[in-house]
N, C-alpha and C positions, 0 to 999 in steps of 0.2 A: 641564504634563507630560501627554502623551497616555496613553491606556489601554495601548497597546502598550509604551510606555516604562516604565510602572509594573510591568507583568508581566515584561518582559525588560529589567532595568536594565542600564545601560552597565557594562562591565567593561574596565578598562584594565590592561594588564600587558605582559610581555615577549613574549607570543605573540599572533599575529593570529587564532588559533582562536576565542577568545571573541567577538571582534568580528564575524567572519564568521558564526558561529553565531547571534549576536543579530540580525544583518542578515537572515539567512534566516528566522528565526522571526518577526521583526517584519514581514517582507514579506508573509507570508500572513495574519498576525493583523490587520493594518491593514484588510484587506478580508475579514474573517471571514464576512460575509454571503455572499460569493461562494465562498470557499474551504472554509467549514465548513457553513454553513446550507444552501447550495444542494445539495450532495451528500446531506445528510440528507433534504431534501425529495424528491429524486429516488428515494432508497431507499424512502421512505414511499409514493410512488406505486406502485413495484413491489410493495410489500407489499400495498397495498389491492387492486390488480388481481389478482395471482396468488392471494392468500389468498381473495378473494371467489369466484374461478372454481374453484379446486382444493381448497378446504378439505375438502369432503365426498367428494371423488373420489380423493384420493391418500393412501395410507398408507405411510409410510417406515419409521420405527422404532416398535416397540410402545409404546403409551401416550404417544406424542409427536404432538400435532396438527400438521398440515401448516404452519400459520402459525408455530408455534414452531420447526419444522424450518427454515423459510425464513429466519428472522431472522439466525442466525449467518452464513449464506451471503451475505446482503445486507450485513451488517456488514463481512465480509472483502472482498467485492467493492469496496465503497466505500473501504475503507482502502487496498487495493492501488492503485486508480486514482488516489487522491490522493497517496499516497506517490510514485508515478511522476511525477505532475504537478509536484510541488514543485521538485526539482532540474532537471528538463528545461525547465520554463518559465523558471526563473531564468537558466539558462545561455543559452538561445536569446535571451532578451530582452537579456541583457548583450552577446551577440555582435552582435545587430542594432543596438543603440545604440552599439556601439563601445567600451564600457567594460570588456570582459572582460579586457583586458590589464592593468587596474589590480589585478586579483587577483594578478598575478605580481610586483608591485612590493614589497609588504611581505615581510619575511623569514619566509614561511610554507612549511612542508614540504608535500609532497603528502599526507602522513598527516593533517595539520591540515585541509587543504582537504577531503579525503575525509570526515573525521569531522564537520565542520560541515554539509556537505550531507546526509550520511546521517542524522545525528541530527535535523536539522530536518524532514526528510521523514518520519521515524518519528513524531515528535511530531504532525505534521499528520495522518498516517494514524490515529493513536490518538485524536486529538480528534474526527475524523469518526466513527470507530467508536463512541466513547462517545456521541456525539450520536444516532446511529442506534439504539443500544441503549436510551437513555432514552426516545426517542419510541416505540419498539416495545413498551415496557412497558405502554402503553395498549391494546395489541391482543392481548397474549398473556401468560400467566403463565410467565415465563422464569426458571428457576433455573440457577445455575452449579454444575455438579457438581465441577469442579476448576479453581480460579482459576489455579494455576501453569501447567497445561497451556494454558489459554486465553491467558495473558499471553505465554508463550514463543512460541507460534505467531503471536500478533499482532505481536510485535516482530520476529521473524525474517522473517515474510512481508512486513512493511512494509520491512524492510531489503533484501529481494530486489528489490522494485519500486523502492526508492530507488536501488539500484545500476543497475537498468535505465534509470531516468530520468537518472542521471548519464551513462551511456554514450550514451543518445540525445541528451542535450543537448550533449555534446562532439562527436558525429558530425554532428548536423544543422547546416546552414548557413542554413536558412530555415524558416519555419513550416510549409510544406507537407511538408517532409521529416520534421519531427517529427510532424505529423498522420498521415503514412503509417505511421510506426513505431507510433503508438498505435492506429490503426484496423485495421491488418493483423496486428499481433502481440499487443498488450496486450489489446485488447477481445475478440478471439476466444478467447484463452487464459483470460480470466476468465469469460466467458459459458459456455464449454464445459467447465467444471470442476466441475459439480455444485452450482452455486449454487441452482438451482431444482428439483433432482431428485437422487435417489440413482443412482449409476452402475449399481447392480444392476437397475434398470429398463430399461437399454439392451440392445440386441442384443450378442452376444459380440464382434463386430468393434469396435464403438464402446466397449465396456468396455476392450478392449485399447488402443485409441487414448487413452482417458482416462488410463490408467496411465502414459503417456509425457508427460503434461502436468504439469509441476511445480506449477502453480497448484492442481490438484486436491488435492494433499497438504496445501497450506496451508489450504484450506477444510475438508477432512475432519478434519484434526488440530484445527483451531480448533473445529469442531462437537463433537468429542469432549469438549472442555472444558466444554461445556454439558450434554450428555446422557450422557456416559460410554458412548457408542455411536458407531460409525463404520463406514465401508465397508471400510477396511483397518486394520491394526494401527497405533495411534498412535505406537508406537516406530519403525515403518518410515517413517511420514510424517515424524517428527522427523528421522530420519537423512537422508531425501531433502531436506527443507527446509534443514537445516543444511549439507549438502554443496553445494547450489545457492547458498546465501548466501555460503559461503566462496569458492567458485569465482568468483562474480561480483565479490566484494570484491577478490580478487587481480587480476582482470582490470581493474577500475576503477582500482586503485592503479597498475597497470602503465601504463595510459593517462595518468594524471596525472603519474607520474614521468617519462614520456617527453615530456611537454608536448604531447600529441596535439591538434592544432588549437587550441592555446592560444597558441602563439608565432607562428603564421602570420597 
């Protein structure tokens, strides 16, 4: 029995949901060095470079060193990117290999398909975030001010990107379309959301632009869970993140219910 099979044991029952969920979890866990370790190493490199250059030059929150300020942003950025990658890569690979149609053969509802893809993506995102946090503890004394706030924003934010990945995977018919979706939408939204800076350091115009970026609220709210300090009210961030998650979930469910690019 493989390590993946021990961690995600087979579940047989009347629903196809457990099987699809196990398949999606096992898919990324079998290549954990690529899907978990690699993003952690990438975040570590960002931390080493930016912390070394800006540690003594940037002050964001009172009594919060820049390195400590940077870590939650890197955690969230890594979680978002990997939560997006899990369903999008799974669906595009299934489409290219021609086995996407087999997902329609079992008696699974669109709710079960949705739940399996979204939950697996959230688990992958949280695993990456945990890995970044554990490595970052060697570089900064990072305490959690409010674990519930941190967990709520982590789960909802990964859920947002999981939905984005699901939509991108359904829409994309080849890898370059998926790459365009990621390079021109996901990457700019995450990098320009306050990962490396507080938006209060930006000119007024760019502060206003940042407030229209939903990813900014995921990072700002998540950072509040560590420092009990944020650029905007955490309750407002929670409202925005929750609304975006619900809207994208309804949109994803609508696409799945209609069989969008699944039956063609």
